[in-house]
C-alpha positions in Angstrom: -78.9 207.1 -142.1 -78.6 208.7 -144.9 -76.4 211.2 -144.9 -75.3 214.0 -147.3 -71.2 215.6 -147.9 -70.7 218.7 -149.2 -67.8 219.5 -151.3 -66.7 223.3 -152.4 -64.1 224.3 -154.1 -62.2 227.7 -152.4 -63.5 230.7 -154.0 -61.1 232.7 -156.6 -58.4 234.0 -154.9 -55.8 236.7 -155.3 -52.0 236.2 -156.5 -49.9 238.7 -154.6 -46.5 239.1 -155.2 -44.5 238.0 -152.1 -46.9 236.2 -150.8 -46.7 232.1 -150.3 -49.0 229.7 -151.7 -51.0 228.9 -148.0 -51.6 232.9 -147.2 -52.9 234.1 -150.2 -56.1 235.8 -149.7 -59.8 235.8 -152.1 -59.9 237.9 -154.7 -62.5 241.0 -155.1 -64.7 238.8 -156.9 -64.0 236.2 -154.1 -65.3 237.6 -152.0 -68.3 238.4 -153.7 -68.6 234.6 -154.9 -67.9 232.9 -151.4 -71.3 234.4 -149.1 -73.1 233.4 -152.5 -72.4 229.7 -151.6 -74.1 230.0 -148.6 -76.8 231.6 -149.5 -76.9 228.5 -152.0 -77.0 226.0 -149.8 -79.9 228.0 -147.3 -81.9 228.2 -149.7 -82.1 224.0 -150.3 -82.2 224.3 -147.0 -78.6 222.0 -147.2 -76.5 222.4 -143.3 -73.5 220.8 -143.1 -73.3 220.2 -139.4 -69.3 219.6 -139.3 -67.0 221.8 -142.2 -63.5 220.4 -142.9 -61.3 223.1 -144.2 -57.8 223.3 -145.4 -55.3 225.7 -143.7 -54.7 227.5 -146.6 -56.3 231.2 -145.8 -58.3 231.7 -148.8 -60.2 228.4 -148.4 -61.0 229.5 -143.8 -61.4 233.2 -145.9 -64.2 230.7 -147.9 -65.9 229.4 -145.3 -66.1 232.7 -143.2 -67.9 234.2 -145.9 -69.8 231.2 -146.6 -71.0 230.4 -143.1 -72.1 233.1 -142.3 -75.1 232.9 -144.7 -75.8 229.9 -143.1 -78.7 229.5 -140.8 -76.4 227.1 -138.8 -73.0 227.5 -138.3 -71.1 224.0 -139.0 -68.5 222.7 -136.2 -65.2 223.9 -137.7 -61.8 222.1 -137.9 -59.7 224.2 -140.4 -57.4 221.4 -141.2 -53.5 221.2 -143.1 -54.3 217.5 -144.5 -56.5 219.1 -147.0 -54.2 221.3 -148.0 -52.7 220.3 -151.9 -54.5 217.2 -150.6 -54.6 214.1 -153.1 -57.9 212.0 -153.8 -57.0 209.6 -151.0 -55.7 212.2 -148.8 -59.8 214.2 -148.9 -61.5 210.3 -148.8 -59.4 210.1 -145.7 -60.6 212.5 -143.9 -64.3 211.9 -145.1 -63.8 207.9 -144.0 -62.7 209.5 -141.1 -65.5 211.3 -139.9 -67.5 210.7 -136.5 -70.2 208.5 -137.4 -72.9 210.5 -136.0 -72.7 213.0 -138.2 -74.9 213.7 -140.9 -73.9 216.0 -143.4 -70.4 217.3 -143.5 -69.2 220.3 -146.1 -65.2 220.0 -147.7 -63.7 223.4 -148.9 -60.7 222.5 -150.4 -58.6 222.7 -153.1 -57.8 221.8 -156.7 -56.6 219.3 -158.7 -57.7 217.1 -155.5 -61.6 218.9 -154.6 -61.8 218.5 -157.9 -61.3 215.3 -159.0 -63.3 214.0 -155.5 -65.8 215.1 -156.8 -65.4 213.0 -160.6 -64.1 209.7 -158.6 -67.0 209.6 -156.1 -69.4 210.6 -158.8 -67.8 208.6 -162.0 -65.3 205.7 -160.2 -62.6 207.4 -162.1 -61.5 210.8 -163.0 -62.5 213.1 -165.9 -61.7 216.2 -166.9 -64.9 217.9 -165.9 -64.6 221.3 -164.4 -64.5 222.8 -161.3 -64.0 226.3 -160.9 -63.6 228.2 -158.0 -66.8 228.3 -155.2 -68.1 225.3 -157.6 -70.3 222.5 -155.2 -70.4 219.2 -155.8 -73.3 217.9 -153.3 -73.6 213.9 -153.0 -75.6 211.7 -151.3 -73.9 208.8 -149.1 -76.3 205.9 -148.1 -73.4 204.2 -145.7 -71.2 205.5 -143.3 -68.2 207.7 -143.5 -65.9 204.6 -143.1 -67.6 203.0 -146.5 -67.2 205.7 -148.9 -65.8 204.6 -152.0 -65.6 206.0 -155.4 -68.7 205.0 -157.3 -71.0 204.5 -153.4 -72.4 207.3 -153.1 -74.4 209.9 -155.4 -74.3 213.3 -156.8 -77.3 214.7 -156.2 -76.8 218.7 -157.2 -73.5 221.5 -158.8 -73.3 224.4 -158.5 -71.5 227.5 -159.5 -71.1 229.7 -157.1 -71.2 233.6 -158.1 -71.8 236.2 -156.2 
């Protein structure tokens, strides 16, 4: 059964003084760009069933604004495991998806989310940019548990701007 994996880097965040990194909110630009990511997905008829979202405030806000633009809201899991996650950590999250899930979204942070996109696409990390609100869409031919570097195919890449 073909599957779809969407990787999304959170939208542009603010840097207020005396706020912990995990509590940083979206900046004005981020609040414009996050809905654009949802519109981009909707226009391409990409409808994630489930979303794994970093527990950082900026990632959760990105998801909420993005999901409001979708036809159907994905079942969301907010997880600390995606905050500050390495490529290996993120791969473990993807590999742990239920077998009956056809389409999944992961909302995370750089460097992990951008490096995961590189590794999945090319089998190795590169210096390609993965800016805020960037989306990478992959076709997954096997099961989630079998996702490895170079085993999926990048079918779309975009940077959503509102």
